[in-house]
C-alpha positions in Angstrom: 16.2 1.5 8.8 16.1 -0.4 11.7 15.0 -4.0 12.6 14.4 -5.7 16.2 15.6 -8.5 14.3 19.0 -9.9 13.2 17.5 -8.4 9.8 15.9 -10.3 8.0 15.3 -7.7 4.8 19.6 -7.1 4.6 19.8 -10.3 2.5 17.3 -9.3 0.3 18.4 -7.6 -3.0 17.4 -4.0 -3.6 13.9 -4.2 -5.3 13.4 -7.9 -4.8 9.7 -8.4 -3.5 9.7 -10.7 -0.9 6.5 -12.4 0.8 4.9 -10.7 4.1 6.2 -12.3 7.1 3.3 -12.6 9.5 3.2 -10.8 12.8 5.7 -7.9 11.7 5.0 -4.4 11.2 7.0 -1.8 9.7 6.4 1.3 12.0 7.6 4.9 10.2 8.0 7.6 12.7 10.2 10.6 13.3 9.3 11.2 16.8 11.9 8.8 18.4 9.5 8.9 22.1 6.6 7.8 20.2 8.7 5.1 18.1 10.2 3.5 21.1 6.8 3.3 22.4 5.0 2.0 19.4 7.8 -0.5 19.4 7.3 -1.2 23.2 3.8 -2.0 23.0 4.0 -3.8 19.6 6.5 -6.3 21.0 4.6 -6.8 24.1 1.7 -8.0 21.8 4.0 -10.7 19.8 4.9 -8.7 17.0 8.0 -8.4 15.5 9.0 -4.7 14.5 11.0 -3.0 11.9 11.4 0.9 12.4 12.1 3.7 9.8 12.4 7.1 11.1 10.6 9.1 8.0 8.6 8.2 4.9 11.7 8.0 2.8 13.6 5.6 5.1 10.1 4.0 4.9 9.7 3.7 1.1 13.4 2.6 1.0 12.6 -0.5 3.5 9.8 -1.5 0.8 12.2 -1.3 -2.5 14.6 -3.2 -0.2 12.6 -6.0 0.7 10.9 -5.5 3.9 8.6 -8.4 3.9 6.3 -6.6 6.8 2.4 -6.8 5.4 1.2 -4.2 7.5 3.1 -0.5 7.8 2.1 2.1 10.5 2.8 5.6 8.8 2.9 8.8 10.8 1.6 11.8 8.8 3.8 14.5 9.8 7.5 13.9 9.1 10.5 15.9 7.8 12.0 14.7 4.0 9.0 12.8 3.3 5.8 12.6 4.6 3.3 10.0 5.4 1.1 11.0 2.4 4.2 11.1 -0.4 5.5 8.1 1.1 2.3 6.3 0.8 1.7 7.2 -2.4 5.4 6.3 -3.5 4.8 2.6 -2.1 1.4 2.6 -3.9 2.9 3.4 -7.2 5.7 1.1 -6.4 3.5 -1.8 -5.8 1.5 -1.5 -8.7 4.1 -1.0 -11.4 6.0 -4.2 -10.1 2.6 -6.2 -9.3 3.4 -6.8 -5.8 0.3 -7.7 -3.3 -1.0 -4.7 -1.6 0.4 -3.8 2.0 -1.9 -2.6 4.7 -0.8 1.1 5.1 -2.7 2.5 8.4 -2.0 6.0 9.2 -1.1 6.8 12.7 -2.2 10.7 14.0 -2.9 13.2 16.0 -5.0 14.6 13.3 -8.4 13.9 13.5 -10.2 16.1 11.2 -12.4 14.3 8.7 -10.6 16.2 5.7 -7.2 14.6 7.0 -8.6 11.2 7.1 -9.8 11.2 3.8 -6.7 12.5 2.4 -5.3 9.4 4.0 -7.5 7.4 2.3 -7.3 9.3 -1.0 -3.4 8.8 -0.8 -3.8 4.9 -0.9 -4.0 4.4 3.0 -6.0 1.4 4.3 -7.1 3.3 7.4 -6.1 5.6 10.2 -5.8 5.0 13.5 -5.8 8.2 16.0 -3.0 9.2 18.4 -2.7 8.5 21.6 -2.8 4.7 20.6 -3.4 2.2 23.5 -2.7 -1.3 23.7 -6.5 -1.7 23.5 -6.5 0.1 19.9 -3.4 -1.4 18.9 -5.0 -5.1 19.4 -8.4 -4.0 17.6 -5.6 -2.8 14.5 -3.6 -6.0 14.7 -6.7 -8.4 14.4 -7.9 -6.4 11.8 -5.0 -5.9 9.4 -2.5 -8.3 10.5 -3.6 -11.5 8.7 -3.5 -14.5 10.8 -2.5 -12.5 14.1 -3.8 -13.5 17.6 -3.3 -11.1 20.9 -1.7 -13.0 23.7 -3.4 -13.0 27.2 -1.8 -10.0 28.6 -2.6 -8.5 32.1 -4.6 -4.9 31.6 -1.9 -2.4 30.3 -0.7 0.5 32.7 -2.2 4.1 32.1 1.4 5.1 30.6 1.1 2.3 28.1 -0.4 4.7 25.3 1.1 7.0 22.6 
């Protein structure tokens, strides 16, 4: 897992739940280009970003004490997909009696069956790619406690995922 900060979670003992940190998002995405674009947009919106390149790393980040209250989870990744990672996170939260984090699927799949699969796995919402600055603002305002978007000029057309 990578973080854009000097790693708040690095000093946390493995498996120790920590209090969620406002304005922090864990992005779980295997495509490096998508990951960089998502990080760029989130940082532009005043959000601290932690990164994981597959579902296994995302799950391990949570086990390691990652404090982000919101997880943006790609669905199709090698090793451990977004559905499997979400199911593992939900089981761990229940077993350890820790607050449920918000998990939002970020996917290009727009079929109703895929949306239902995400919700049945324990995800809270589904965002469809390409993700724009405006759709991220809406998502963050809805799911990130206390988030207030900064005043920004209109985003260039290339600011979508």
